[in-house]
DRENMARNU-177562 format. One record per residue (C-alpha): x, y, z; residue number from 1. Coordinates in steps of 0.5 Angstrom, whole numbers, plus 500, padded with zeros to 3 digits. Layout:
<drenros>
DRENRO   X   Y   Z   k
DRENRO   X   Y   Z NUM
...
</drenros>
This chain:
<drenros>
DRENRO   X   Y   Z   k
DRENRO 500 500 500   1
DRENRO 506 505 502   2
DRENRO 509 504 495   3
DRENRO 503 505 491   4
DRENRO 501 511 495   5
DRENRO 508 514 495   6
DRENRO 509 513 487   7
DRENRO 502 516 486   8
DRENRO 503 522 490   9
DRENRO 510 523 486  10
DRENRO 506 522 479  11
DRENRO 501 527 481  12
DRENRO 506 532 483  13
DRENRO 510 531 476  14
DRENRO 516 528 479  15
DRENRO 519 521 479  16
DRENRO 520 517 486  17
DRENRO 528 518 486  18
DRENRO 528 525 485  19
DRENRO 523 526 490  20
DRENRO 527 522 495  21
DRENRO 533 526 493  22
DRENRO 530 532 494  23
DRENRO 529 530 502  24
DRENRO 536 527 502  25
DRENRO 534 520 501  26
DRENRO 538 515 497  27
DRENRO 536 511 491  28
DRENRO 537 505 494  29
DRENRO 532 507 500  30
DRENRO 527 508 494  31
DRENRO 528 501 491  32
DRENRO 527 498 498  33
DRENRO 520 501 498  34
DRENRO 518 499 491  35
DRENRO 520 492 494  36
DRENRO 515 492 500  37
DRENRO 519 496 505  38
DRENRO 516 502 509  39
DRENRO 520 508 511  40
DRENRO 522 510 518  41
DRENRO 518 515 522  42
DRENRO 522 521 521  43
DRENRO 522 519 513  44
DRENRO 515 518 513  45
DRENRO 514 525 517  46
DRENRO 518 528 511  47
DRENRO 514 525 506  48
DRENRO 508 527 509  49
DRENRO 510 534 509  50
DRENRO 513 534 502  51
DRENRO 506 532 499  52
DRENRO 502 535 504  53
DRENRO 499 529 506  54
DRENRO 498 525 513  55
DRENRO 502 519 515  56
DRENRO 496 515 516  57
DRENRO 495 517 508  58
DRENRO 502 514 506  59
DRENRO 501 508 510  60
DRENRO 494 506 507  61
DRENRO 490 508 514  62
DRENRO 486 513 511  63
DRENRO 483 515 505  64
DRENRO 484 522 505  65
DRENRO 489 527 502  66
DRENRO 489 534 503  67
DRENRO 487 539 497  68
DRENRO 487 546 497  69
DRENRO 487 545 505  70
DRENRO 481 541 505  71
DRENRO 481 533 507  72
DRENRO 478 530 501  73
DRENRO 477 522 500  74
DRENRO 482 520 494  75
DRENRO 480 516 489  76
DRENRO 483 510 487  77
DRENRO 488 511 482  78
DRENRO 489 507 475  79
DRENRO 494 503 478  80
DRENRO 490 501 484  81
DRENRO 484 500 480  82
DRENRO 488 495 475  83
DRENRO 491 491 481  84
DRENRO 484 490 484  85
DRENRO 481 488 477  86
DRENRO 487 483 476  87
DRENRO 486 480 483  88
DRENRO 479 479 481  89
DRENRO 481 476 474  90
DRENRO 485 471 478  91
DRENRO 479 468 481  92
DRENRO 475 467 475  93
DRENRO 474 461 471  94
DRENRO 474 461 463  95
DRENRO 467 462 463  96
DRENRO 468 468 467  97
DRENRO 474 471 463  98
DRENRO 470 470 457  99
DRENRO 465 475 460 100
DRENRO 470 480 462 101
DRENRO 473 480 455 102
DRENRO 466 481 452 103
DRENRO 464 486 457 104
DRENRO 471 490 457 105
DRENRO 471 490 449 106
DRENRO 464 493 449 107
DRENRO 466 498 454 108
DRENRO 471 500 450 109
DRENRO 468 500 443 110
DRENRO 462 504 446 111
DRENRO 466 510 450 112
DRENRO 471 511 445 113
DRENRO 477 511 450 114
DRENRO 483 513 448 115
DRENRO 489 508 449 116
DRENRO 494 510 454 117
</drenros>
């Protein structure tokens, strides 16, 4: 949860994770540890919370709220989080379910003319 939130905050700010880490005095090795499931220590969590103007609880996945223009608002799931959620559900489907998902998503794309990323 921490990595997803950190990564998405970086993307929202238009920066990559390593440069953000460097700005607050961290090595790229620390950032790699987070990507592989590590969690920053308390001091670093506080620095990140201040940098992004979010709560430590938000960074750790304990709160769905983020501060925008000084107000706490629920953060929508990001594309990455939604794709992970969909992938987890797909793993549980049998062939019939997979076929229905494939048909539904094709119909959804065709009817809404979504842009390719």
